[in-house]
N, C-alpha and C positions, 0 to 999 in steps of 0.2 A: 601902104603900111601893112606889115605882116605881124600877126600875133601868134606866137608859139605857146602852146599851153599843154602842160601835163599835170596829171593828178595821180597821186600814189598814196598808199597807206604806209605809215611808219609805225612800228610797234609802240604802244603807249610808253613803255619804259625807255625808248630811245628818243621820244619826242623832244624833251628838253634839250638834249645834246644836239639834236638835229637843228633846232631853232637857233642855238648858239652858233653852229656851223654856218647857217644861212647868214646870220648877222656879221660874223667875222670873216667869212671867205666868199660865199657865193655871190652876194650882192656886188662887190667890187670885181670879182672874177668875171661875171657875165658882162658887166658894164665896161670892162676893159676891152671888150671886143666891139663889134658894131651894134651891140644891144643898146637901144635907146633908154629902155626902162626895164627893171626887173622887179617883180612883185610876188609875194607869197601870201596866200590866203588860207585861213583855217575856218572851219564851219562855226557858225554861231548857233548855239542851242537856245531856242525860245520856248516859252511856256505855251504860247498860242500856236495853233495850227491855222495857217492862212488859206490853205487849199486842201480839198479832200484827197488829192493825189500826193500831197507832201509826205515825204518819208523823213524819219528822224536821221539826221546826219551822223556819220561816224566821226567822232571828235579827233581821231588820229589820221583822217584823210585830208590831205592838203592839196592846194592847186598852186602851181607855179606858172607865172605868166611873163613872157619876155616879148618885148616890142622891138621890131627891126624895121628899117625903112623899106626893105624889099627882101625878096627870097634869097637874093645873092648874098646879102649880109648874114642871113642865117646859115647859108651853105658855107660861107667863109669861116664862120664860127665853128661849125661842125668839123670842117677840114683842119682848122687850127688845133682843135681838141684831139682829133685822131692822130695828128703828126707830132704832138708834143707830149712826152711822157708825164710831165708835171701836170699839165692840163687834163690829160686822160685820167690820172690818179684822182684828181678832184671829182670828176664826174663819176668814176667807178666807186667812189666812197659811198654813194647813195645805197648801193647794194651791199658792198663789203662791210662798211662800218655801221650803217644805220638800218640795214635789212629791209629796205622798202620793197613793197610788193603791190600787186594788182594795179599796175600803172596803165594809164590811158594817155595817148599822145595825139595831138591834133595841131595842124597849122591852119590858121584862118587868114583871110585877106579882108581888108577893109573895103566896104562897098560904098558907103556914104562919107 
């Protein structure tokens, strides 16, 4: 199992439209490929500090998580996006329409 995860900041003024975009397009878009599950997370602000090293989260920083059976499934997804103008347009809208920035990208493999 492979987990692909990226985290980006979206300007606060674009957050509502970005969440609408996720619900209306991204979820079904990703799952129409070999993606087994797509999830989006936003930080939770708490009144309590649980650890001394805990930092206050940026409320406009999200984490997207996609689950694939294997790395080949993810690579096939990337290839499909790169080769189809419509799919490429959806992915590029992150930057062009919603102005996301400060992105981190990681691929994880399941050990247990």
